[in-house]
N, C-alpha and C positions, 0 to 999 in steps of 0.2 A: 077648619078650613085648610085645604092643601093648596098653597099658592102655586106650586110647580105644575100641578094638574090643570089649574085654571089658565095659566100662561100657555101651556102646550095646547090646551083646548081652543083658546083664542087664536093661536097661530094656525091650527088646523082649520078653524072656521074661515079665516082670511084666505088661506090657500084654496079651500073648497069654493069660496066665492069667486076668486080670481080664475080658477080653472072652469068651474061649472057655469057661471053666469057670464063672465067676461071672455071666455073661450081662450084663455092664455095657455094653450097646451104646450108652449115652449118651456114652461116651468117643469114639465115632466122629464125626468132623466131618461135619456136614450130615445126620446121621441123622434121619429122619422116620419114626416108627413106623407112621404111617398108610399110607405108600407101600410098605413092605416086605412081600413076600408071606409069607415064613417067617423070623421073628425068630431062632429056634433055629438054623436052617441058616446064616444069616448070621453069627451069633456063632461057630459051630463053624468055619466057613471062615476068617473073619478071624483068630480066635484061634489056630487051628492054623498059619496062615501066619506070623503074628508069632512064635509059639513056635519054629517051624522056622528062621526067619530069625535069631531071637535065639540059638538054639543054634549055628547056623553062624557067626555073627559072633563069639560068645564063643570057639568052638573056633579060629577063625582068629586071634583075639587071643592065645590060649594057645600056638598053634603058632608064633607070631612072624612071620606073613606080613607083608611090608612093603608090599604093594599095597593100602593102606587105602582110597584113593580109588576104585580099581576095585571093590573088594568092596562099598563103600557104594553105588556107582552100580548095581551089579547088584541089591542089595537094594531100592533105590528103584524100579528098573525093574519088579521083581516086584510091588511094592506098586501101582504105576500100572496094570499089567496086571490086577491083581485089582480095582481100582476100576472099570476099564472092564467087566470081566466082571460084577461085581455090579450095576452100573447097567444093563447090557443084559439080564441074566437074572433078577435078583431084585427089581427095583424096578418098580412099575407106573407 
């Protein structure tokens, strides 16, 4: 069991819940409400991504996978791809 992955996964799940369900988009770095076309779509997209990543990280931790660095690099790459997509499609 990898405790660090479990903790990071739980943090991601909480952030995903706060952004996706509670619509606390102010948690997003650089968020400017005036430039975003659809606040609800942004919150759903980012929240669901963080929730899925959190569940995957927590599951990896419980499963005892030892490739912690590789798993975290994949999670960061997914987040960076999402940042590019959001800036290209959802921001004016």
